[in-house]
C-alpha atoms as one frame of an Amber mdcrd trajectory, in Angstrom:
protein
  59.167 102.284  95.037  62.787 102.781  95.886  64.700  99.511  95.798  66.743
  98.857  98.950  70.323  97.854  98.257  71.557  95.120 100.607  75.002  95.771
 102.060  77.117  93.418 104.120  78.752  94.407 107.381  82.218  94.413 105.843
  81.008  96.922 103.229  80.868  99.414 106.071  84.170 101.281 106.337  83.728
 101.765 110.097  82.795  98.133 110.790  85.664  96.477 108.923  88.280  98.880
 110.305  86.918  98.474 113.828  87.351  94.714 113.381  90.921  95.305 112.243
  91.662  97.373 115.369  90.273  94.635 117.628  92.392  91.842 116.207  95.459
  94.020 115.607  95.497  95.047 119.271  95.455  91.385 120.268  98.599  90.880
 118.176 100.070  94.105 119.598  99.839  92.584 123.087 101.227  89.264 121.792
 104.282  90.961 120.280 104.855  92.763 123.559 104.972  89.468 125.412 107.271
  87.866 122.829 110.032  90.414 123.497 109.297  91.309 127.107 112.491  89.575
 128.277 114.748  90.693 125.409 115.911  93.859 127.244 116.247  91.852 130.469
 118.862  89.334 129.269 121.638  90.672 131.498 119.261  90.947 134.445 117.878
  87.421 134.141 121.385  85.998 133.715 122.365  87.648 136.999 119.221  86.939
 139.043 118.390  83.443 137.751 121.939  82.270 136.845 121.192  81.817 133.151
 123.932  81.998 130.510 123.810  82.826 126.787 123.075  79.214 125.892 120.212
  79.058 128.387 118.740  82.292 127.050 119.006  80.968 123.481 117.263  77.721
 124.422 114.523  79.663 126.201 114.088  81.898 123.115 113.838  78.832 120.860
 111.207  77.196 123.070 108.510  79.553 121.760 108.553  77.645 118.463 109.276
  74.110 119.648 105.751  72.640 119.741 104.877  74.428 116.508 107.839  72.791
 114.781 106.676  69.366 115.907 103.326  69.690 114.201 101.062  71.946 116.236
 100.925  74.631 113.539  99.748  72.102 110.965  96.971  71.092 113.350  96.242
  74.789 113.943  95.721  75.364 110.226  93.334  72.418 109.970  91.436  73.710
 113.024  91.212  77.144 111.386  89.865  75.792 108.100  87.450  73.398 109.831
  86.264  75.549 112.763  86.636  79.080 111.440  88.235  82.311 112.586  86.033
  82.794 115.655  86.709  79.500 117.401  90.383  79.526 116.458  90.862  83.147
 117.489  89.437  82.612 120.966  91.358  79.335 121.385  94.651  80.927 120.327
  94.356  83.961 122.600  93.366  81.697 125.504  96.487  79.596 124.920  98.592
  82.764 125.016  97.142  83.718 128.394  97.732  80.214 129.802 101.306  80.080
 128.502 102.091  83.561 129.807 100.790  82.590 133.244 103.045  79.515 133.339
 106.044  81.618 132.341 105.171  84.172 135.028 105.163  81.408 137.636 108.507
  80.056 136.427 110.240  83.433 136.619 108.641  84.554 139.889 110.758  84.840
 143.039 108.557  82.591 145.165 108.745  79.719 142.671 112.534  79.520 143.066
 112.127  78.277 146.664 109.501  75.604 145.960 110.159  71.891 146.064 109.024
  71.583 142.452 111.691  74.050 141.303 114.308  72.198 143.332 113.246  68.965
 141.642 113.494  70.640 138.215 117.060  71.625 139.105 118.039  67.985 139.687
 117.899  66.973 135.998 119.547  68.726 133.058 121.398  70.728 135.690 122.924
  73.093 133.111 119.383  74.372 132.438 117.935  75.973 135.627 114.464  75.097
 136.907 113.287  78.658 136.300 114.338  78.343 132.645 112.557  74.991 132.290
 109.290  76.426 133.621 109.629  79.651 131.625 110.332  77.648 128.466 107.266
  75.467 129.050 105.099  78.558 129.323 106.764  80.120 126.295 106.045  76.946
 124.285 102.334  77.105 125.127 102.279  80.842 124.442 104.067  80.258 121.125
 101.376  77.809 120.023  98.701  80.405 120.713 100.677  83.259 119.178 101.362
  81.531 115.872  97.805  80.205 115.712  96.563  83.758 116.287  98.849  84.998
 113.516  97.332  82.743 110.857  93.836  83.431 112.198  94.309  87.184 111.903
  95.619  86.796 108.341  92.585  84.760 107.300  90.189  87.097 109.132  91.606
  90.105 107.281  91.424  88.230 103.959  87.752  87.559 104.749  86.727  91.043
 105.918  88.760  92.940 103.291  88.208  90.696 100.277  88.163  92.910  97.175
  88.926  95.939  99.319  92.040  97.400 100.992  93.505  93.988 101.890  97.212
  94.853 101.664  96.673  98.131 103.512  94.766  96.298 106.254  97.442  93.613
 106.572 100.091  96.315 106.578  98.354  98.250 109.343  97.879  95.079 111.394
 101.600  94.359 111.136 102.401  97.980 111.943 100.285  97.933 115.100 101.788
  94.598 116.121 105.314  95.941 115.647 104.461  98.934 117.765 104.224  96.340
 120.537 107.946  95.647 120.089 108.724  99.360 120.408 106.475  99.639 123.448
 107.904  96.657 125.311 111.536  97.519 124.583 110.807 100.927 126.095 108.591
  99.773 128.938 110.130  96.466 130.054 113.406  97.768 131.557 111.583 100.752
 133.063 108.902  98.611 134.700 111.658  96.349 136.028 113.505  99.378 137.441
 110.326 100.691 139.108 110.090  97.447 141.078 113.712  97.203 142.234 115.047
  95.530 139.048 112.320  92.905 139.133 112.134  90.690 136.045 108.697  89.526
 137.192 106.842  92.864 136.972 107.129  93.337 133.163 105.955  89.756 132.573
 102.934  90.251 134.853 102.039  93.492 133.062 102.154  91.869 129.607 100.145
  88.863 130.821  97.304  91.189 131.808  97.422  92.760 128.339  97.083  89.299
 126.762  93.871  88.826 128.749  92.552  92.014 127.139  93.480  90.541 123.754
  91.312  87.504 124.539  88.388  89.822 125.266  89.009  91.590 121.935  88.605
  88.332 120.031  85.345  87.640 121.859  84.005  91.004 120.654  85.262  90.279
 117.130  83.412  86.960 117.163  80.080  88.704 117.790  80.601  90.890 114.709
  81.834  87.962 112.612  78.653  85.990 113.363  76.605  88.850 111.948  78.748
  89.014 108.803  78.364  85.266 108.213  74.595  85.526 108.487  74.654  88.198
 105.800  76.985  86.189 103.577  74.969  83.015 104.086  78.101  81.218 105.251
  78.185  78.008 107.200  77.951  77.947 110.969  81.673  77.728 111.500  82.270
  80.981 109.693  83.747  79.709 106.441  82.552  79.132 102.907  80.071  76.377
 102.183  82.738  74.415 100.299  83.974  71.869 102.838  87.656  71.669 103.693
  89.170  68.192 103.593  92.527  67.107 105.006  93.303  65.595 101.592  93.282
  69.155 100.226  96.679  69.645 101.853  98.321  67.840  98.932  97.257  70.759
  96.738  99.434  73.001  98.912 102.436  70.687  99.050 102.350  70.154  95.282
 102.505  73.895  94.593 105.994  75.061  93.623 104.993  78.658  94.351 104.010
  77.697  97.898 107.472  76.272  98.564 109.229  79.339  97.187 107.136  81.630
  99.398 107.524  79.379 102.459 111.301  79.072 102.142 111.698  82.789 101.485
 109.630  83.413 104.597 111.672  81.145 106.879 114.994  82.521 105.681 113.950
  86.142 106.000 112.287  85.920 109.402 115.094  83.751 110.782 117.383  86.710
 110.180 114.986  89.163 111.868 113.312  87.749 114.993 116.335  85.888 116.439
 118.340  89.077 115.798 115.793  90.984 117.878 116.313  88.599 120.800 120.062
  89.223 120.888 120.204  92.777 119.549 119.901  94.520 122.922 122.865  92.589
 124.296 124.745  93.094 121.011 124.347  96.869 121.272 125.147  96.750 124.987
 128.455  94.981 124.276 129.400  96.716 121.012 128.642 100.262 122.159 129.616
  99.702 125.823 126.320 101.098 127.143 123.807  99.931 129.791 121.059  97.512
 128.766 118.354 100.172 129.182 120.133 102.495 126.730 120.653  99.621 124.282
 116.946  98.777 124.470 116.088 102.430 123.812 118.174 102.307 120.634 116.689
  99.009 119.469 113.111 100.126 120.063 113.370 102.286 116.929 113.666  99.150
 114.801 109.917  98.623 114.369 109.058 102.323 114.173 110.028 103.020 110.564
 108.545  99.654 109.626 105.347 100.621 111.438 105.141 103.950 109.606 106.038
 102.616 106.152 104.063  99.358 106.105 100.584 100.937 105.709 101.849 103.137
 102.853 103.455 100.131 101.216 100.205  98.230 101.650  98.294 101.051  99.950
 100.922 101.039  97.176 100.387  97.291  96.689  96.608  97.742  96.644  96.710
 100.413  93.935  99.977  99.839  92.019 101.299  96.346  92.835 104.979  95.305
  92.442 104.886  92.831  95.363 107.622  90.516  94.051 109.950  93.464  93.416
 109.428  94.694  96.979 110.452  91.284  98.319 113.731  91.471  96.432 114.503
  94.982  97.645 113.699  94.112 101.270 116.031  91.099 101.276 118.868  93.162
  99.777 118.529  95.891 102.417 118.606  93.291 105.199 121.875  91.805 103.892
 123.537  95.236 103.879 122.390  95.953 107.443 123.615  92.673 108.938 126.981
  93.014 107.216 127.233  96.512 108.680 126.450  95.141 112.152 129.202  92.563
 111.668 131.952  94.829 110.354 131.203  98.560 110.438 129.541  99.234 113.802
 132.315  97.516 115.834 134.877  99.732 114.039 132.801 102.890 114.464 130.745
 102.294 117.657 128.595 105.427 117.602 125.021 105.419 118.846 123.724 107.543
 115.961 125.217 105.083 113.466 123.560 102.190 115.287 120.207 103.973 115.109
 120.641 104.571 111.364 121.317 100.861 110.775 118.362  99.906 112.969 116.036
 102.257 111.087 117.221 101.024 107.685 116.658  97.429 108.825 113.155  98.580
 109.719 112.662  99.569 106.066 113.425  95.979 105.088 111.044  94.749 107.769
 108.291  96.839 106.177 108.963  95.885 102.554 109.018  92.091 102.911 106.023
  91.379 105.177 103.892  94.038 103.446 104.404  92.227 100.145 104.611  88.630
 101.392 101.358  88.015 103.274  98.879  89.607 100.796 100.532  87.485  98.078
  99.469  84.180  99.638  95.732  84.524  98.792  96.777  85.046  95.153  98.406
  81.614  94.920  96.192  79.550  97.280  92.492  78.583  97.099  90.434  80.324
  99.870  89.160  76.958 101.120  92.689  75.910 102.132  94.043  79.381 102.848
  94.209  78.828 106.616  96.167  75.615 106.173  98.496  77.338 103.700  99.218
  80.124 106.165  99.758  77.581 108.943 102.187  75.526 106.851 104.148  78.663
 105.963 104.238  79.600 109.645 105.239  76.007 110.513 108.202  76.082 108.134
 109.047  79.553 109.445 108.956  78.240 113.016 111.534  75.569 112.184 113.995
  78.335 111.452 112.871  80.452 114.385 113.349  77.472 116.698 116.814  76.415
 115.617 118.439  79.710 114.638 118.386  81.118 118.227 119.987  77.878 119.403
 122.674  78.176 116.737 123.264  81.838 117.577 123.449  81.065 121.304 125.999
  78.266 120.792 127.988  80.380 118.327 128.040  83.287 120.749 129.206  81.015
 123.538 131.984  79.467 121.448 133.255  82.635 119.747 132.603  85.118 122.551
 131.598  87.807 120.033 128.828  88.848 117.667 130.671  88.948 114.313 129.924
  85.340 113.343 126.244  85.515 114.456 125.757  88.633 112.314 127.361  86.870
 109.359 124.933  83.987 109.857 122.035  86.454 109.674 123.510  88.029 106.505
 123.881  84.584 104.900 120.211  83.852 105.515 119.404  87.147 103.811 121.452
  86.192 100.742 119.486  82.950 100.380 116.212  84.888 100.786 117.301  87.271
  98.023 117.957  84.365  95.645 114.495  82.965  96.371 112.888  86.359  95.733
 114.391  86.277  92.221 112.935  82.781  91.761 109.537  84.015  93.006 109.434
  86.851  90.487 110.470  84.530  87.664 107.747  82.005  88.577 105.139  84.759
  88.782 106.136  86.063  85.336 105.863  82.530  83.968 102.564  81.461  85.592
 100.798  84.841  85.938  99.770  84.740  89.608  99.511  88.517  89.647 102.030
  89.254  92.400 103.095  92.395  90.541  99.459  93.482  90.029  97.394  95.699
  92.392  95.042  94.056  94.922  92.020  96.323  94.537  89.664  95.025  91.854
  88.286  97.716  89.595
């Protein structure tokens, strides 16, 4: 009699990669919504009477609730309730937040009594900005919660398999959302008589599709858990306890990774928010042309990240890649500060943007697959959430600092130097990370695939 070999759902190449596509598309739509207003800064300042400070405060609002503890709660929810519950909750929050932001920006809302009341307090911050920021805060909670959920879902479905490649592809697909929205947002606005509402409505509908994707993923994840004999909430049978958080906080390696993360991303995402206007001013071109130049930023990152993930899976060298990525970012921001203003050519701007994209592929491709190597799977969700929480502190305050600096200096040299300084600190931490790995043997330089 031929013995039947039992295989789990995630042993199927088609099944696990289909799952990756489902959840990666949800993040693709989320990234589109994050930057939907980045190419519209000049337009929203004209139509809604915002200034640079207002736009910076609005940009920072995405991270505000996360900074004040929501992300920590999100990690506990993820470890207690599992990837299915948390995934659906996070995508639902994104849809709700996007809807609130849509209302705040819409033309009809500007004439309502509620908007007029909002204008009566903190008068320097328009009612439309208050409402948009509220929606962006709710969206930000869902987006960051979805980010940690996707990371844990991939770690679960690709355990012992192509984990770094899968995480790299997920990031690549998500970044394609930045390219897509920087291309589409100003064009959709132009199609509807320079409407800033139309692009937001379009991206809100896409977020609803992302919610549906997570519902489909949940059906497949239930089947996998039945095969694995996991608990009902979709996690291992070892129970997570809130007291386990002290194991994270007491880990020196966790703090090195978390601080490296916040410094690096604080020099990337806030730059993205202001980069269209920076190129518009520096190169003396329309906002649509500036957005077309900036949209190439995620493209090289999108192309390289999967290859880098495959390299990590088979060869390793994750800590070395972190160092190289931080160094490249420093060079790019210094070039934006000094070289591009002296030689304001579009081709040179594109070269710098593409090279920065190389950095944006090296660091995340190496960073996120490294976390499961230093953290117990039982508390992995909380570890990711705490890293994201620390990251959100930087992402909340750096746009505010950049906005105030831009308002006081009237130029982009100092903001670019701030970004470069953050990169220098990230580089120093990457050296510390490699030294700690060499000392403790976490395996950050080793391949992910187990042979």
